[in-house]
Every structure is written in structure tokens, then in C-alpha cells.
N, C-alpha and C positions, 0 to 999 in steps of 0.2 A: 285228609287232602292233601294232593302231590304239591311238592315244591316244584314252581315251575321255572322257567328260562325265561327271564324280563328282558336281557340282550345279549348279543354277543359281536362282539367286534375284534376286526383284524388288523394288527401292523407287522412292519417289515423292518428289521434291524441288521445291518452288514457288520458282521464281527471280522476284523483283519486275522489273517492266520497267524498263529504265534512262530511261525517259521517256515522257509519252503518247503513244500512237499510234493514229492513228484513219484509217481510210480510207470510201469511199462506203457501206459495209457493216457495219462493225464496230470494234469498238475491241480493241486486245491489251491484257487485263486483267493478265495474268500467263503466266509461261511452267511450265507444268504437265511437270515433265520427269520421264519415266519409264526408269528405269534397269534394265538387267539385267547381272549378273555370274556369268561360268560360270567355273568351275575345273574343271581337268582332271587327268588320272592321273599326268600328268608333273610336276604340281606348280605348271603355270601358270595362268594366269589371262587373262580378257579384260572390260574394261568396256564396254559398249554404251548407246546412249541413243534415244530419240526423244523427241517432244513436243507438246504443245497450246497454245493459246495463251489457253487459262482456264476451257474446259470439257471433260470424258471422260477427264481423268486417269485418275480412280479406274476407269473402265471398261476402260480398257485396261490396268490392273494387274489388275483381275479376270480378264479374259480369259488374259493371264499365266500366272498364280498356280492359275488353276482347271483349263485346258486346255492350255495350250501349254507350259508348263516342264516338267513331269511326263514329255513324251515325248521330253526331251534326253538324260534320263541314260541313260547307257549307248551313248549314239551317237558315234561316231567325231567328233571334235572337228575335225579335217582336211578334212571331207568337209562343206563349207560349203553347197555347193549341193543337197545330200543333204538336210541338216538343215532348209532352207529349203522342199525341194519337201516333206518329212514335215509341216510345221509347216502349211505352206499346205491340204495335202490333209487336214489333220486338222479344218478349220474351213471346209471348202466352203461349207458354209450361209450364212458369213458372208463369204465372200472378194470381195474388190474394193470392201468398204467400208473407211472411215477408221480404224475401231476396231482392225480386224484387221491392217492395212497397217502403223499403227503399233505394232502388238504385234510383229509379225515385224521390223519395222525394229531395235526394242529388242534381239532376240537376234541377228540375224544381224550389225549392229555389232559385237556383244560377240565373236563368232566371227571376224570380221575382225580385231578389235582383237588375240585371242590370236593367230592365225595370223601376222600383222607380228612382232608380239613375238618368238614362237617363230623367226622366219626370221630376225629382225634388219634387217628393213626397212621402211621408210617405206610409209604405205599408196599414195602416189602411183607408186612402182617397183612394188610386189607387184601393183599392179591395173592398169600398163600401162608407165608410166614414159615421158610424151611430152614433161613441159614444166617448167621449173623455177619459172617465175612466169607469174601471171595478172592482166592489167588488172582494175581495182576500178570499177564504179559506186557512189554513194551514195545509199542511199535514205532514211537518216536525216533528210534535209535537208527533205523532200517531202510532210509528213503533210497531209490534208484540212483539218482546222483551224487550220494556218497562214494567216496573213494574207500578203498580197503583199509586204509587206516583210520577212516572216520569210523566206520563200520566196527570195526575191533575198539577201538576207545568208547565208545557208546556203550556195546554190548558189555564191555568190563564194567563201566561205571553203572550200569542197571543192575547186574547182577551184585557188585559190591553195594548197592543201595537197597536189596533185597528183593527184587524184581524174579519170580519163579523161572520166566521165559522172557526170549527175545523174538521178535519177527521182523526178516528183513524182506523187502521186495525183489524178485527175479524178473527176468525178462529182459537181460542183455542181449544183442545179437548173436554172442557166442556162448555156447553151451559152457565151453571150458572158463570164461570170463566168472558165470554165476556160480559156476562149482567151486571156482577158486575163493570168491568171496564168501561163500558157505562154509567152505572148511576151515579158512580163517576166523569166523564167528564161533565155529563151534569149538575151535582150540581153545577162544578166549573164554569161553564160558563153563568150557570143564564138560564131562559127558553127565551131571546130574541136573543141569538146568535145560529146561525145553527151550526148542529152537524151532519156529515155523517159518513158513514162507509162503508169500502171496504174490502170484501172477497176474492178478487183476485182468482176468480173461483174455490174456494176450497170446496163447497159445492154440495150436491146433492140436486134435488130439492126437496125431502122428507125433507131433514135437513135445507134446507132453508125456506120452508115453517112452520117447528117447532120451528125456532127462529124468524120469522117474527116479533110476537108478543112482543118480547122485544124490539124490535128497535121501535115498534109502542108507547110502553109505553116511551120510552124516548125521543119520539118526533123526530126521526129522519129524518133529509130532503130527503136524498136518500140511498138506498141498491145498491153499486156498485159491480158488477163483481160477483153476487153471486154464476153462476153456469159457466161452460165451457162457451165460447164464441158463439162455434158453435152450440148450445142446443137454437135455436129460439122458439121452441115451450115450452120447459120447460121455458124459460123466461116469454113468454105469461100466462102460468098457474101461475106461481107464481105472475105476476103482477096483476093477477085477483083476489087474493086470500089476498092481503094485500094492504092496504091504502099507505103504504110506495112506494114512486115512486123507479123503479128500473133503474139503469142507467148503459150504456154499451157504450164501443166505442174504448178504448185503445187496445184491442187484435183485432179488426176486421180492414181487410185489403181491403175493396173494398167497392163501392158505392153500389152495389146490396147487399151487406150483410145486411149495414145500411138499406136499403130500404125495407128488409123482416122484420126487426124489427118494423120500424116506420108503416107499412101496416098492422100487425098484435096487434098493440098495446102494444107490449112485451118490450117497452124502454118509461120511463116517461121523461128521459132525455139522451142526447147522449154526447159522450165524445170523440171525433175523435182528434187524435193525427197527426199533419202533417208528420211526418216521417213514420208513420205506414200506413197512408192511401196513400201515394204515391205524396206528396206534398201539395202544398198549392192551386192549381188548383182543385186537387178531393175534398179536406177539404172545400172549399167554396160550391161545388154541396151539400156535406152535410149539410151542415150549410141550405143552403136554402131548400133542400128536409125537415129538421125537422122542419123548418119555417111553410113550407106547412101543416105539420101534428100538427101544433101548439105544438111543443115540443122545449124545450130551449137546449140551447149547453152551456156545462163546459168543456172545452179540457182538455186533460189528460198531466201532466209536459209541458216540454219546454215553461216556462212562457215567457221567455225572447223574443220567437217568436210569441206564441199566444195572448201577449196583443195586438199585433196589428190587430192579426184577429179579436179578440173579439170587436176590436174598430170599424171593417168594417162591421160587421152584427148588425142586430137590436135584435136577440133572443139569445145573449149571458147573460148568467146566472152569471157565478163566473168563475175566473182566479185562478189555483191551484198554492199557492205559494209554490215554492220549487226549490230553489236556485241549481244552478249545473256550471254555466258557469262562476262564479267570479276568476277561476283561468286563464283564456284565454280571459278575455274581459276586457275593460278600463272603462266600464261605468256598471250600476247597473239597475236593475227595478225601478222606482221613483214610491214610495208609499206616499198618503197622505188620513189621515184618515179611513185606512183600505182598499184604492181603489188603482190599479195600475193604472198608469195615460200612457195614450196611446203615444208612441214617437210619435214626429211631425217632427225629422230628415229625410232625403232622405233614402230610403233602407228598410231593415228589420227590423233598429232600434238596430241592435247590434254593437258595435264598438269593433271588435276583436283585442287582442294583437297579432301581429304576431310573436314576438320574443318569446313571451308562446306558441305559438301554434307551433313553430320549435322547442324548446325544448323539448316539450312533442310527436312529431312527432314519431311515429313508422315507423322506418328505414326500 
């Protein structure tokens, strides 16, 4: 007899940012964190989540409460793929969009959390079991509003602490200013650490092509989100014009969109985000699709959740070090010699501080 879902509820928690964060397009205002808790007929439960960086959290929760969660009651809790397909099909009119994907992710991660806990297995093993640790790169040192001196100091501290790479934001009005900042960080970290850049979709194709030689000169490992995410053909043309791999993924909300990038050779590295792709179920499909195309994965944000998924797959390259859950958790990512240690406890690997969650809950 299947174990059925007896209840599903959502709640919203606003988590303050740990420090000011800016890029070429926006600022990270707060983390609106949308939680879903499912309980099942065997007395077990799972807690999942997704997020926004300041807007739309109430819209995601409304979609969950008004349309998605009522479909779950009575469903087989172990049939995670079936549940995902059911909910995706129930919202075909809004599928492929951010709000729907974020809502699906909150449900899907809750079901995976329960599945792992019932099996007594960590996410990394339940989803594949490929690695026990994953190299880290540091994004927190590279925000666009930082001065050159700030960038250099942060980069030196990061590599001294063992981080394998650092990433800085680009998109200053002057290409020369971006190049100056880039070269200063390269000199600070030396030739043997990786340096990445992120334009946050701020360039035209012509401008990205114009600036690419500066990235090549600095030995950049990847050029992240150079163009608007919907422009697959533009990324393909850029990828053919430079030796720097193009990285995309944080602003892609469907498996099919990733498939277009990979089929056309428009991405040298993919960065799927569990929340934005719609959960662990589609995230794994993207990772395996990338492997079939000989492309590595370096997921966007959510290091506390993505560390387990990086441990699940063989083609994970890097984990982005960007802590944001310390205000609402009782554990942290374990780092040894510049690598994130994949959690071995059953579940998603996140120990929530429920008192903190209740304190920060949006009533």
C-alpha cells in the first residue's frame, strides 16, 4: 500500500542579506524564502524551499496555496517524479516561468527531503553518489560596488583561506575599468587559482565580443551570463568568437532551454539553480544532459543544497561559496582545504533553526 501525502502547507520567511550585494543589473535586497512542508500517512515529513532575492515571494506562495498544494493530498509520496509531472501539468498556462518553477521547487525539495530521511540516506547518495567533496569558488568578494582595493583584499583573503577560485562582477560603463579590476584580482591571486567573471546579462552581443579579449588576457575560467538568457543564438555566436567558456543557467527555468544551449554549443559550462529550474528532479536531468554533451556543472547559489547535488553527479566542477542561510540554520557547510564536504546525514543536509524560521516568518 503506498504511503500517501496527508497534508502540505507553505510559509514565507524573509532572511536578511548577510552583506550588501550588487551586480550590473540589480541588488540582492533580501532572501524571500518559500517553504513547503509535506506530511505523510506513515508519520514522516519533509521540508523543502525555494527563494527570490527580494520580489515575488508572495506570488509564489499564492500559486502554491491556491493551485498546487491541494493536488498533492492523497498522492503517493514516494512517486516524486509523478508528483512533479502532475503539478507541472496543472500549471501549463504558466509553465516555463519563474513563479511556477520556484513553486514546483519548494514542493519537489520537500518530497526529496522526506524520501532521503525515510531511506536513511543523504541527498548525494540518494541522487547518485559520485563524490565526497567539491572545490569552492568565492563570489562574496567580487560585488560590483567594491573598489579595486576591496576586490584585491577579498581575493587575497579567499585564496589564503584555501578557496580554489574567485568570481568578480563586471559591467562597469567603461571596459577599461572592468579590465583594470580584473587584472588587479588576477595579480592578487596569482596564475594558479581560477578567476571567473559574471556580467549578469548586462551586455549586447557586440559588447560581449568586444570585451572578451580582456577576459582572455586575464586567463578567465568562464564568462557568466554575458547576454540576456533567452538569447541562445547570441551566446552561440559569442562562444565561437572567444576561447573563454560561456556559462549560463541561473536565469533558465526549463530543461528544454538548457537543451537548446547544449545542442548548439552555446554553453561551455552550465549553472542550474534548483529553485529556478523547478526542483531536484529537473536539476538532475539538466546535469545528466550536460554530461551527455561533455559539459560540466557549477550550480548557482544555494550552496547548502547544491553541495549534496554536486556530490551526486560526476560532472560537477565547482560549488559557489555564497552563504545566506546562517541566520536560520544550526549547521554550516563544512569546508576543508578549499573544498565543500558533502553532507552524510539523511535528508537535504540542512539543519533548520525552527525558532529562527518562526521569528522571521511573514505573517
